[in-house]
N, C-alpha and C positions, 0 to 999 in steps of 0.2 A: 772611592778611588778604585777599588777592585773591580767594580762593575764597568767602569769606563775602560779599564785595561782589557777586560774580556771582550767588550764591544769593538775596540780597536783591533784586537787579535782576530776576531771573526771577520771584520772588514778586510783586513790584510789577506786572509785566506780566500775571500771572494774576489779580490782585486784582479786576479788573472782572468776571471770570466768576463770582465768588462771589455767591450769593444773587440770581440773576436780574438782574444789574446791567448787562447789555448787551442793548439791544434798542430798540424803538421803539413808539410808540402813535400811532394816528390818531384825532383828535377831530373829530366832525362833527354837524350838526343832524340830528335824526331825527324823522319824523312817525310817531307810534305808531298802532296799528291802531284804527280807529273802534270804539267800544263802543256797543252798542244798549241803550237804557233804562238808562243809568248811574245810579249813586247818588252823591251828592255828600258830601264830607266838610265838616268845620267851617271849615277854612281855604281861602282862594282857591286854585283849581287842584287841590284834593285830590278825586280820584275814587276810589271804593271798588270794588275788584274782587271779585266773588262775595260770599260770606258771611264774608269775613275779619273784619269788624267787625259782628257781629250786633246790637250795641247802638247802632248809629249812628242818629241822629235821622231821617235822610232815607232813605226806602225807594224802591223802584222807582215810577215814576209821579209824580215830583216835577214841580212846575210852574216855569216861568220866573219867576214872581212869587216863589216860595219861594227860588229861587237868588239873585235880586237882593236879597231881604231878608237872606239869610245871607252872601253874598259881597260885597254892595254893588254900586254901579253898574258895568257893564262898561266896558272901555276903548273898545270898538266895538260897536254894535248896529245890526242891519239887519233890515228886514221885507220879505218877499216873499209877499203874500197872507196865508195863514194860517200861514206858516213864519217864525219869528223866529231870527236867529243872534246869539249873545252871544260876545264874544271878551274873555278876561281875559289880560292880559300879566303875566308874572313874571320879569322879568330878561332876560338875554341868553343865546342859544345860541352856543356857540363852535365854531370850526373851525380846524384846523391839525395840526401834527405835534409829537411830543414824543420826541426821541431821548434814550436813557438810557445813559450811561457813567458808572457809579458814582452819579451824581446826575441826576435828570430835568431836561432843559432845554426848558421849554414854549415853543414857537414857535406861539402861537395868537392869534386875533383874534375879537372879537365880530362875528358876521355876520348874525344874525337874532334877533328877539325870541322868547323862550320864551313859549308861550301855551297856553291851554285854550280850545277852541272848542265851544260847546254849541249844538245845534239843537233848537228847540221847535216843535211843530206843535199849533195850537189850544191854546197855553199849556202843553202837556205836554212834558216833556224826553224826547226820542226818541233822541238820539245825541250823542256827544262824542269828540273826539280831542285829543291834545296834541302839541305840538312841543317837544322837549327836546334836550339834549346827550347824545350817546352816544359810546362809545370802543371801539376794537379795539386789542389790543396783542399783541406777541410779544417774548419775551426768551429769552436763553440764559444758562446757569450752572447753579448747584445748584438742583434742582427740589423738594427736600424738606429738611426741617430736619436730618435725620440725615446728610446728605451722601452718601447711597447712590446716588440718582439724579441724573445729570448730563445735560444736553442742552438742547434748545430746546422751548418751549411757546408756543402761541398761545391767546388768550382773546378773547371778545367776538363781536359787539358786545354791550355791556351799558350 
């Protein structure tokens, strides 16, 4: 009886190491790289990268007037000579840590608005950047489904 109780206790101590269940993640706001001559998607804040969506309605050389017609009025708009800046907000960017011991424990707070900022020159869309939430994580335990590889792994930011 005592031997099986000891084995069960040892198994319980090793349980968190199964399936990457011990680790931590850092969550933070991130300003993405500025895109030159971006294409816009149908929903607010959707920017199209490269030719991933060749059937998109909006191609390079979009105008601020087209953006406002498709996405609606911006949350903030400013003009400086021939340059106009449009800011669309989409929720909150979060920051904090998330320790994981069997279950994730999110210790995060909203710190900054998520947004898409578009710059137009002479009413032609010339650049865009976004502020969003990103995460980097590290965990230890079983690294593959077959249970062959054990150890620690880090990912991110993503």
